[in-house]
Backbone as a ProteinNet text record, in pm:
[ID]
protein_1_A
[PRIMARY]
MRGSLTRIVLFAAALAAVVPATAGAQKPAPPSGGATAPPSQPASPFALSGGGNALLGRKVRFRGSVEKRLAGRVVVVQYLDPATAAWTRQARTTVKDDGSFIARWRARRTGQFQLRAVVTGEASSASVSPELPLTVYRGAVATWYGPGFYGNTTACGIELTRELVGVAHRSLPCGTNVAVRYGSRTLVVPVVDRGPFGGEARWDLTEAAAEQLGFTHTDRIGAVRLAG
[TERTIARY]
6375.6	6299.6	6195.5	6237.8	6142.4	6029.8	6059.8	5953.4	5855.3	5902.4	5811.8	5721	5775.5	5695.2	5587.4	5624.4	5525.4	5409.1	5443.4	5336.2	5245.4	5300.9	5220.3	5123.9	5169.7	5084.8	4970.3	4998	4891.9	4789.6	4835.4	4742.9	4651.3	4706.7	4627.5	4522.5	4558.9	4463.4	4347.4	4379.7	4274.6	4182.2	4240.3	4158.2	4066.2	4110.8	4028.9	3912.7	3929.9	3822.6	3717.3	3759.9	3665.9	3581.6	3635.4	3564	3441.2	3447.5	3325.9	3220.3	3259.3	3161.1	3089.1	3164.8	3104	3008.1	3050.8	2964.9	2838.5	2849.6	2731.9	2636.2	2689.6	2602.8	2524.6	2578.6	2512.2	2413.7	2416.6	2328.9	2186.1	2087.6	1949.8	1896.7	1809.7	1750.1	1650.1	1645.2	1550.6	1407.3	1313.5	1172.7	1117.1	1030.4	972.9	862	802.3	693.7	557.9	549.2	421.5	366.1	234.8	169.7	166	166.1	159	22.2	20.1	-106.2	-187.2	-316.6	-400	-420.1	-440.4	-461.9	-588.8	-586.3	-704.3	-815	-941.5	-1055.3	-1106.4	-1134.1	-1183.9	-1322.3	-1348	-1479.5	-1585.8	-1706.7	-1816.4	-1850.1	-1867.6	-1900.2	-2044.7	-2126.2	-2267.7	-2291.5	-2326.6	-2352.3	-2500.5	-2555.9	-2696.1	-2709.1	-2781.5	-2804.7	-2951.2	-2995.1	-3136.1	-3190.9	-3321	-3379.4	-3368.2	-3333.8	-3320.9	-3454.5	-3525.4	-3654.2	-3752.6	-3879.7	-3983.7	-4116.9	-4209.9	-4345.1	-4437.3	-4531.5	-4628.7	-4698.1	-4705.1	-4769.7	-4681.1	-4561.2	-4467.7	-4372.6	-4319.3	-4224.5	-4083.9	-4016.4	-3877.2	-3792	-3684.4	-3599	-3467.3	-3426	-3299.7	-3210.9	-3083.7	-2984.3	-2881.7	-2829.9	-2729.8	-2643.1	-2540.8	-2452.7	-2398.3	-2380.4	-2324.3	-2218.5	-2161.6	-2063.5	-2130.5	-2057.6	-2114.7	-2158.9	-2096.7	-2133.9	-2277.2	-2336.7	-2473.8	-2576.4	-2533.8	-2626.2	-2739.6	-2860.3	-2978	-3045.4	-2979.1	-3038.9	-3144.2	-3234.5	-3339.7	-3289.8	-3311.8	-3278.1	-3408.3	-3417.5	-3535.9	-3497.7	-3572.3	-3553.9	-3649.5	-3595.2	-3673.6	-3663.7	-3764.6	-3753.6	-3780.2	-3716.2	-3730	-3855.8	-3954.1	-4080	-4057.2	-4072.5	-4047.6	-4145.1	-4262.3	-4362.1	-4328.3	-4276	-4248.6	-4099.2	-4013.6	-3868	-3830.2	-3911.5	-3884.9	-3864.5	-3782.6	-3759.4	-3873.1	-3933.1	-4049.3	-4016.6	-4055.5	-4026.5	-4112.8	-4048.5	-4118.5	-4106.8	-3997.1	-3977	-3880.5	-3888.2	-3794	-3757.2	-3636.6	-3587.6	-3484	-3422.3	-3324.9	-3191.7	-3083.4	-2949.2	-2917.8	-2868.3	-2832.1	-2697.3	-2661	-2536.1	-2413.3	-2418.8	-2302.8	-2301.9	-2398.2	-2404.1	-2489.2	-2545.3	-2626	-2772.9	-2848.9	-2993.1	-3062	-3189.7	-3274.4	-3403.9	-3444.5	-3570.1	-3653.6	-3784.5	-3875.5	-3976.5	-4004	-4094.8	-4185.7	-4316	-4410.3	-4429.2	-4399.2	-4409.8	-4557.2	-4597.1	-4737.3	-4764.9	-4661.6	-4681.9	-4574	-4610	-4513.6	-4428.9	-4313.9	-4226.7	-4081.6	-3998.3	-3855.1	-3821.5	-3754.2	-3727.8	-3581.2	-3540	-3411	-3437.9	-3365.6	-3385	-3256.5	-3272.3	-3158.2	-3202.3	-3106.5	-3134.5	-3068	-3133.9	-3083.8	-3088.8	-2979.1	-2975.5	-3027.7	-3137	-3196.1	-3112.4	-3113.7	-3041.3	-2892.5	-2843.3	-2698.9	-2669.1	-2596.1	-2564	-2420	-2395.7	-2262.5	-2275.3	-2163.2	-2165	-2193.4	-2174.5	-2197.4	-2344.2	-2430.3	-2570.5	-2658.7	-2607.4	-2686.6	-2615.8	-2689.8	-2631	-2621.3	-2541.2	-2546.1	-2685.7	-2727.4	-2860.2	-2864.7	-2981.9	-3004.7	-3121.3	-3113.4	-3227.4	-3324.3	-3452.2	-3554.3	-3660.6	-3692.2	-3800.6	-3911.1	-4031.9	-4146.4	-4235.9	-4257.3	-4337.7	-4476.1	-4571.5	-4703.9	-4711.9	-4749.1	-4761.1	-4883.7	-4870.5	-4982.2	-4954.7	-5061.8	-5049.5	-5013.3	-4924.3	-4881.2	-4880.5	-4889.9	-4877.1	-4774	-4749.6	-4661.8	-4722.1	-4681.9	-4738.6	-4634.9	-4667.4	-4576.8	-4604.8	-4577.6	-4598.6	-4741.8	-4753.6	-4884	-4924.5	-4852.6	-4884.7	-4771.2	-4658.4	-4544.9	-4580.8	-4538.2	-4570.3	-4689.9	-4771.6	-4886	-4839.4	-4922.2	-4893.5	-4965.5	-4894.1	-4954.2	-5045.8	-5120.5	-5209.2	-5132.3	-5002.6	-4918.8	-4848.7	-4886.1	-4830.9	-4692.4	-4654.3	-4521.7	-4536.6	-4449	-4454.8	-4408.8	-4488.6	-4453.2	-4356.6	-4235.2	-4132.6	-4082.3	-4003.9	-3945.6	-3852.3	-3793.9	-3695	-3755.4	-3883.8	-3943.4	-3952.9	-3889.1	-3892.3	-3989.8	-4098.7	-4198.2	-4305.3	-4410.5	-4519.6	-4649.5	-4756.1	-4889.7	-4963.3	-5038.1	-5118.4	-5247.8	-5351.9	-5482.7	-5497.2	-5426.4	-5451.3	-5328.6	-5212.3	-5093.8	-5061.1	-5023.7	-4991.6	-4879.3	-4888.9	-4783.4	-4650.2	-4546.1	-4413.2	-4379.2	-4475.3	-4447.8	-4348	-4244.5	-4145.8	-4194.8	-4179.9	-4224.1	-4109.4	-4083.7	-3985.6	-4059.1	-4012.8	-4073.9	-3972.7	-4017.4	-3928.1	-3990.8	-3907.8	-3953.2	-3839.9	-3863.5	-3754.9	-3648	-3526.3	-3416.5	-3381.1	-3459.2	-3428.6	-3520.4	-3463.1	-3539.5	-3515	-3620.4	-3610.9	-3698	-3644.1	-3721.9	-3766.6	-3898.5	-3954.8	-4059.4	-4082.1	-4187.8	-4320.6	-4429.3	-4560.3	-4568.6	-4590.9	-4591.2	-4723.7	-4818.1	-4942.2	-5049.6	-5172.8	-5284.1	-5313.6	-5361.4	-5393	-5333.6	-5346.9	-5429.8	-5577.7	-5665.2	-5807.5	-5885.9	-5820.1	-5890.5	-5828.2	-5909.4	-5859	-5818	-5736.9	-5696.5	-5563.7	-5500.2	-5370.3	-5384.1	-5286	-5285.1	-5174.1	-5079.2	-4967.4	-4948.1	-4901.5	-4871.5	-4732.7	-4635.2	-4497.8	-4478.2	-4400.4	-4362.4	-4269.3	-4257.9	-4175	-4031.2	-3978	-3839.2	-3821.5	-3919.1	-3911.2	-3921.8	-4012	-4028.8	-3901.2	-3833.7	-3710	-3602	-3591.7	-3489.8	-3515.4	-3642.1	-3677.8	-3680.7	-3669.5	-3683.2	-3827.5	-3920.9	-4064.5	-4118.8	-4168.2	-4206.4	-4354.2	-4427.9	-4569.6	-4642.6	-4773.9	-4852.5	-4814.6	-4778.8	-4729	-4739.5	-4708.9	-4710.1	-4574.6	-4578.2	-4458.7	-4475	-4368	-4376.1	-4358.5	-4440.3	-4431.5	-4458.1	-4388.4	-4411.3	-4384.1	-4472	-4453.6	-4342.5	-4252.3	-4140.2	-4171.9	-4121	-4144.1	-4066.8	-4121	-4051.8	-4093.8
-886	-1006.9	-1035.5	-1021.7	-1047.9	-946.9	-820	-718.3	-749.4	-797.9	-832.2	-946.8	-1046.3	-1161.5	-1119.7	-1028.1	-981.6	-912.1	-828.7	-756.8	-854.3	-960.2	-1059.8	-1129.9	-1167	-1235.2	-1145.9	-1017.6	-924.2	-903.7	-896.4	-878.1	-998.7	-1119.7	-1243.1	-1250.7	-1210	-1213.5	-1116.2	-998.4	-899.4	-948.3	-1012.4	-1065	-1173.8	-1260.5	-1368.9	-1313.1	-1201	-1141.5	-1076.8	-1020.2	-950.2	-1045.9	-1155.7	-1246.3	-1308.1	-1366.1	-1420.7	-1315.1	-1193.7	-1089.3	-1053.5	-1049.2	-1016.4	-1124.5	-1250.7	-1362.4	-1363.6	-1333.6	-1332.6	-1223.6	-1110.1	-1000.1	-1032.4	-1116.8	-1150.7	-1265.9	-1338	-1453.3	-1405.7	-1451.9	-1404.6	-1449.4	-1365.8	-1398.9	-1511.9	-1605.2	-1716.2	-1664.9	-1733.8	-1690.5	-1698.5	-1602.6	-1598.1	-1698.7	-1744.5	-1840.9	-1776.1	-1643.5	-1574.6	-1534.7	-1518.9	-1477.2	-1325.2	-1273.9	-1130.6	-1079.1	-976.4	-923.8	-863	-896.2	-837.8	-690.3	-613.8	-469.9	-445	-346.6	-316.4	-259.2	-296.3	-248.7	-118.5	-20.5	105.3	87	160.1	151.2	209.2	152	201.4	343.1	436.9	574.6	590.1	487.6	492.9	403.1	462.4	386.7	393.9	282.9	278.1	191.6	240.1	164.5	174.5	79.5	73.4	-63.9	-72.4	-202.5	-297.2	-421.7	-520.5	-583.1	-523.6	-576.4	-461.8	-490.3	-388.8	-456.8	-382	-431.1	-374.2	-452.7	-410.8	-282.7	-184.8	-58.7	44.8	4.7	99.6	156.5	275.4	336.8	281.4	261.2	216.9	333.1	363.9	475.6	425.1	486.9	452.8	576.5	556.4	662.4	624.2	723.9	694.5	815.2	791.3	899.6	869.1	972.5	962.5	1071.2	1078.4	1183	1320.9	1417.4	1550.2	1615.4	1575.6	1635.9	1603	1502.8	1462.7	1533.5	1634.1	1709.9	1766.1	1755.3	1804	1700.7	1588.3	1483.5	1406.6	1345.6	1264.6	1121.9	1067.8	929.2	851.2	737.4	652.2	521.4	484.5	355.3	255.9	142.9	40.7	-92.7	-177.5	-314.7	-409.5	-525.4	-624.9	-706.2	-692.2	-763.8	-910.3	-1001.5	-1143.5	-1201.8	-1141.5	-1194.2	-1159.2	-1038.2	-992.5	-984.2	-999.8	-987.6	-850.1	-749.8	-612.7	-523	-419.9	-322.8	-222.4	-202.8	-115.5	-2.4	118.6	234.7	234.2	265.4	272.2	408.5	476.9	606.9	688.7	819.8	908.6	1023.8	1075.5	1187.5	1261.7	1363.8	1445.4	1444.8	1440.2	1441	1579.9	1584.4	1712.1	1761	1882.9	1943.4	1862.5	1793.3	1715.8	1574.4	1541.7	1409.9	1309.3	1347.4	1253.9	1262.5	1159.5	1162.2	1068.5	1095	1011	985.5	859.2	823	739.7	754.6	679	604.4	481.6	394.9	322.6	326.4	255.3	112.9	15	-125.5	-163.6	-201.9	-229.6	-376.6	-459.4	-601.9	-680	-798.7	-881.2	-961	-1006.4	-1088.6	-1048.5	-1113.6	-1083.6	-1016.8	-904.9	-825.1	-785	-751.9	-689.5	-546.3	-451.1	-310.5	-247.1	-139.7	-63.2	81.8	171.9	312.1	347.9	431.4	469.6	620.8	680.1	822.4	841.1	913.2	931.5	1026.8	1001.5	1088.3	1071.8	963.1	938.6	800.7	794.8	667.1	629.1	579.8	534.8	434.2	368.1	268.3	332.4	463.3	532.7	566.8	531.1	570.6	466.4	345.7	238.2	189.2	181.5	139.2	-12.5	-65.5	-208.9	-243.9	-369	-411.8	-440	-417.8	-443.6	-540.6	-634.9	-722.9	-656.4	-684.6	-633.9	-741.3	-770.3	-862.3	-783.5	-793.3	-722.8	-825.2	-805.6	-896.2	-837.2	-927.4	-884.5	-901	-795.2	-802.1	-882	-963.9	-1046.5	-1090.2	-1125.6	-1176.1	-1324.3	-1366.3	-1506.3	-1556.5	-1687.2	-1755.2	-1865.4	-1941.9	-2058.1	-2173.7	-2296.3	-2415.1	-2526.6	-2632.2	-2747.1	-2833.5	-2783.1	-2864.1	-2917.6	-3046.7	-3110.8	-3176.9	-3144.2	-3200.7	-3284.9	-3290.8	-3366.7	-3515.2	-3572.9	-3712.1	-3727.2	-3621.9	-3625.9	-3603.8	-3645.7	-3622.9	-3496.2	-3407.9	-3282.2	-3307.9	-3206.1	-3216.7	-3238.9	-3213.9	-3236.7	-3372	-3456	-3590.3	-3597.5	-3498.7	-3494	-3509.3	-3586.6	-3599.5	-3468.3	-3417.9	-3295.6	-3329.7	-3280.9	-3305.8	-3173	-3183.1	-3063.5	-2991.9	-3064.4	-3007	-2959.8	-2984.5	-2951.2	-2799.4	-2748.9	-2605.8	-2585.5	-2517	-2496.7	-2401.1	-2391.9	-2300	-2362.4	-2329.3	-2375	-2259.5	-2292.3	-2192.4	-2258.3	-2178.8	-2237.6	-2289.2	-2228.7	-2267.5	-2291.7	-2241.2	-2261.6	-2410.4	-2458.9	-2601.1	-2646	-2767.6	-2824.3	-2819	-2783.5	-2775.5	-2640.9	-2550.2	-2417	-2344.8	-2287.9	-2214.1	-2072.3	-2029.6	-1897.8	-1828.6	-1703.6	-1623.4	-1550.3	-1568.4	-1506.2	-1411.9	-1289.8	-1191.8	-1143.1	-1141.3	-1091.9	-1013.1	-885.2	-800.1	-788.9	-825	-820.5	-959	-1059.6	-1196.7	-1242.8	-1320.3	-1375.4	-1524.4	-1599.6	-1745	-1793.6	-1885.6	-1948.4	-2085.4	-2107.2	-2231	-2286.9	-2418.8	-2477.3	-2481.6	-2487.5	-2510.3	-2658.4	-2687.3	-2826.2	-2867.5	-2770.8	-2802.6	-2703	-2728.2	-2637.8	-2561.9	-2440.1	-2356.8	-2218.8	-2132.9	-2144.9	-2121.1	-2168.5	-2162.6	-2072	-2012.2	-1924.4	-1787.5	-1685.6	-1549.9	-1489.3	-1384.5	-1311.3	-1359.2	-1453.1	-1500.7	-1568.9	-1544.1	-1605.6	-1708.4	-1709.4	-1802.5	-1865.8	-1989.2	-2060.1	-2122.5	-2072	-2120.5	-2241.5	-2337.7	-2445.2	-2387.4	-2457.7	-2404.7	-2384	-2476	-2463.3	-2340.2	-2312.2	-2193.1	-2067.2	-2068.6	-1952.3	-1922.1	-2025.1	-2004.5	-1940.9	-1985.1	-1928.5	-1781.4	-1741.2	-1602.4	-1516.7	-1579.3	-1503.8	-1464.1	-1544.1	-1516.6	-1591.4	-1517.5	-1581.4	-1568.2	-1483.9	-1464	-1420.1	-1420.9	-1376.7	-1233.9	-1215	-1084.3	-1075.1	-960.4	-942	-980.2	-1044.3	-1080.6	-1032.3	-1045	-1023.9	-1159.9	-1190.7	-1319.9	-1304	-1383.5	-1379.2	-1516.8	-1559.6	-1686.8	-1670.3	-1767.1	-1761.4	-1839	-1789.9	-1857.7	-1987.3	-2084.2	-2211.1	-2316.2
-1335.7	-1369.5	-1262.9	-1136.9	-1027.6	-1030.8	-1065.8	-1073	-1181.3	-1298.1	-1408.6	-1369.2	-1301.3	-1260.3	-1161.1	-1074.2	-975.2	-1044.7	-1150.8	-1221.7	-1296	-1351.3	-1424.4	-1329.7	-1210.1	-1111	-1068.2	-1043.6	-1001.7	-1111.3	-1238.3	-1350.8	-1366.5	-1350.2	-1362	-1251.6	-1130.3	-1018.4	-1043.5	-1095.9	-1124	-1233.8	-1336.8	-1446.9	-1397.2	-1308.8	-1254.9	-1174.3	-1107.4	-1026.7	-1114.2	-1229.1	-1318.1	-1397.3	-1450.4	-1540.3	-1474.6	-1350.9	-1289.7	-1266	-1228.7	-1204.6	-1332.7	-1444.8	-1573.3	-1616.9	-1600.7	-1639.2	-1555.9	-1424.7	-1338.5	-1378.1	-1424.4	-1462.8	-1587.1	-1677.3	-1802.1	-1785.5	-1673.6	-1653.6	-1627.1	-1702	-1682.2	-1546.8	-1487.2	-1357.9	-1374.4	-1278.1	-1288.4	-1281.7	-1350	-1347.2	-1206.4	-1174	-1039.9	-1021	-1132.5	-1122.6	-1109.7	-1089	-1076.3	-1211.2	-1218.4	-1342.3	-1348.7	-1469.9	-1489.1	-1446.3	-1365	-1313.6	-1426.3	-1434.1	-1539.5	-1515.4	-1621.4	-1602.7	-1523.8	-1435	-1353.7	-1440.8	-1406.2	-1480.8	-1419.2	-1501.7	-1446.2	-1385.9	-1279.3	-1215.4	-1307	-1297.4	-1378.9	-1337.2	-1433.9	-1397.8	-1353.3	-1369.6	-1335.6	-1214.3	-1101.6	-979.2	-946	-893.5	-855.1	-730.9	-632.2	-510.3	-472.3	-389.7	-351	-384.7	-399.5	-432.6	-315.2	-342.4	-237.6	-203.5	-106.5	-62.6	-44.9	-72.5	-58	-33.3	23.9	44	-62.3	-104.1	-204.6	-158.9	-248.8	-218.6	-154.6	-110.6	-48.6	-153.6	-123.8	-215.5	-195.5	-307.1	-306.6	-355.1	-283.2	-321.3	-378.9	-487.7	-552.3	-554.5	-523.9	-532.7	-638.7	-705.6	-807.4	-836.2	-916.9	-959.3	-1097.8	-1175.3	-1309.9	-1325.6	-1442.4	-1468.5	-1458.5	-1405.6	-1385	-1515.8	-1625.5	-1753.8	-1793.4	-1725.8	-1757.5	-1670.1	-1596.1	-1510.9	-1595.2	-1541.3	-1612.4	-1699.9	-1724.8	-1807.4	-1727.1	-1797.5	-1735.1	-1715.9	-1595.5	-1565.1	-1547.4	-1612.8	-1604.4	-1535.9	-1431.5	-1365.1	-1428.5	-1472.6	-1542.7	-1469.4	-1491.1	-1442.8	-1558.6	-1550.9	-1656.8	-1631.4	-1719.3	-1704.9	-1739.6	-1643.7	-1673.6	-1774.3	-1789	-1883.1	-2027	-2049.9	-2186.4	-2217.6	-2115.2	-2131.1	-2185.3	-2154.9	-2198.8	-2077.3	-2093.9	-1987.8	-1985.4	-1868.3	-1852.2	-1756.4	-1792.9	-1708.8	-1583.5	-1470.1	-1342.9	-1276.3	-1296.8	-1233.5	-1317.3	-1300.8	-1371.7	-1280.7	-1302.3	-1223.4	-1306.5	-1248	-1319.7	-1246.4	-1321.1	-1263.7	-1208.2	-1084.3	-1021.9	-1072.8	-1033	-1080.8	-1043.2	-927.7	-884.5	-942	-1028.5	-1091.2	-1016.3	-901.9	-823.4	-863	-825.1	-848	-749.4	-725.1	-640.4	-714.9	-720.9	-786.6	-691.1	-697.3	-611.1	-697	-656.1	-730.9	-633.6	-658	-573.3	-627.2	-544.8	-587.2	-602.6	-722.2	-750	-782.4	-780.7	-802.8	-730	-683	-610.5	-708.4	-661	-744	-728.5	-807.5	-809.5	-941.8	-935.6	-1054.3	-1062.6	-1185.1	-1209.7	-1251.7	-1193.7	-1224.4	-1274.2	-1347.5	-1393.1	-1411.4	-1426	-1454.6	-1587.2	-1664.5	-1797	-1810	-1856.9	-1886.2	-2027.6	-2041.7	-2174.7	-2258.8	-2388.1	-2480.6	-2478.8	-2420	-2410.4	-2465.6	-2575.2	-2638.8	-2609.5	-2486.9	-2449.2	-2336.5	-2305	-2198.5	-2062.9	-2052.7	-1926.9	-1905.6	-2000.4	-1991	-1925.2	-1898.4	-1837.9	-1712	-1602.3	-1475.1	-1466.9	-1374.2	-1344.7	-1292.2	-1312.3	-1270.1	-1120.2	-1061.3	-920	-903.7	-808.9	-782.3	-684.7	-701.6	-611.2	-591.6	-466.5	-433.7	-365.3	-419.5	-362.8	-293.4	-163	-81.8	-55.8	-33.1	10.4	161.8	231	375	417.2	521.1	569	711.8	782.8	918.7	913.5	1002.5	1007.7	1151.3	1165.6	1294	1277.6	1382.9	1370.8	1450.4	1414.8	1480.6	1482.8	1557.2	1566.8	1686.7	1808.2	1928.2	1935.7	1966	1972	1841.7	1731.9	1601.2	1544.4	1614.1	1562.3	1550.3	1439.8	1411.2	1320.5	1307.5	1216.4	1072.4	979.4	838	792.7	727	682	563.1	523.9	408.1	278.8	280.4	162.7	168.4	268	276.6	336.2	416.2	477.6	628.3	688.6	834.4	898.7	988.9	1059.5	1172.3	1160.2	1260.7	1315.4	1420.2	1482	1386	1291.3	1199.5	1067.5	1043.5	913.8	897.3	792.8	762.1	646.6	672.1	568	613.3	533.2	561.7	516.3	586.6	547.1	481.3	373.7	302.5	258.8	245.7	216.9	74.8	-21.6	-160.7	-247.5	-210.9	-295.4	-305.9	-424	-440.1	-347.3	-301.4	-217	-291.1	-219.8	-279.6	-338.2	-348.5	-400.8	-310.6	-369.6	-290.5	-264.3	-140.3	-97.1	-24.5	-60.9	12.1	123.4	246	362.7	425.9	457.2	518.9	648.6	753.7	883.8	945.2	970.2	1017.1	909.8	943.6	846.7	792.9	828.5	786.8	674.6	583.9	471.9	463.7	433.9	427.2	312.1	232	124.6	173	174.4	228.4	132.2	136.7	54	128.8	55.3	115.2	151.6	280	327.5	390.5	401.8	472.9	432.4	477	455.4	584.7	569.9	684.2	663.6	760.5	881.8	848.7	934	904.7	999.4	1095.9	1189	1194.8	1220.8	1234.7	1101.9	1109.7	989.9	931.1	994.3	945.7	810.4	722	588.8	574.5	666.5	661.3	797.9	797.2	921.4	907	980.8	971.7	1061	1014.5	1105.1	1210.6	1323.2	1431.5	1387.4	1306.8	1261.9	1173.3	1087.3	1002.3	1086.5	1184.2	1271.1	1347.8	1394.9	1469.9	1383.2	1258	1170.2	1139.7	1142.3	1115.1	1241.4	1357.9	1481.4	1506.5	1455.1	1465	1586.9	1687.7	1812.8	1846.5	1772.7	1803.8	1676.8	1680.7	1565.5	1528.7	1401.4	1358.3	1206.6	1153	1007.6	948.9	833.6	758.9	616.1	538.2	393.5	328.2	229.4	161.9	13.4	-66.5	-210.9	-268.8	-357.3	-426.9	-529.5	-534.2	-627.4	-754.3	-864	-991.4	-996.7	-1073.2	-1092.4	-992.5
[MASK]
++++++++++++++++++++++++++++++++++++++++++++++++++++++++++++++++++++++++++++++++++++++++++++++++++++++++++++++++++++++++++++++++++++++++++++++++++++++++++++++++++++++++++++++++++++++++++++++++++++++++++++++++++++++++++++++++++++

């Protein structure tokens, strides 16, 4: 009798140990609270680099790559004409055996443009590159001014102060935005005054604008009137 009772107690203890483990295994895991990661997007097979900034009359070089199967195809570099909203051809080249290509385009007009490259004779998403921005500046001599004139009212009706960031031009309407590039720096400034009136300079930067560009003496800059 004592042996039977001992076996019953041991069986009950084993059953008690198994049941909680089984129940725990069936309990669903609590939500982590994180969102499901979106599927990764494949990289575009058409790469294009270059553009950025250029001077009027200078050549702009573009590098790109496409799928190797397109070797020998003609690539056309186009820019979006803001006047007609149509893509216009500017340069053409041929895809090399390794899928790379180089195209050169001489900038013949100032302004801000969007460019792209197109593989001719290919009707697929791989035939058009992502768009690139390009700003073409006109080179010109510039000076800067400020000391001795602070407190005066400019020809555009603005008080000339040490902090005024702008540019003087002989004919552009007051308030016209102009992109100015000097070295590796670019600054967008409004026309705030008239001038310069002596020498060969076509632009006169306020002292604050000159400081932001690192412009310390009479020198050549790139400048372009911005639309709008």
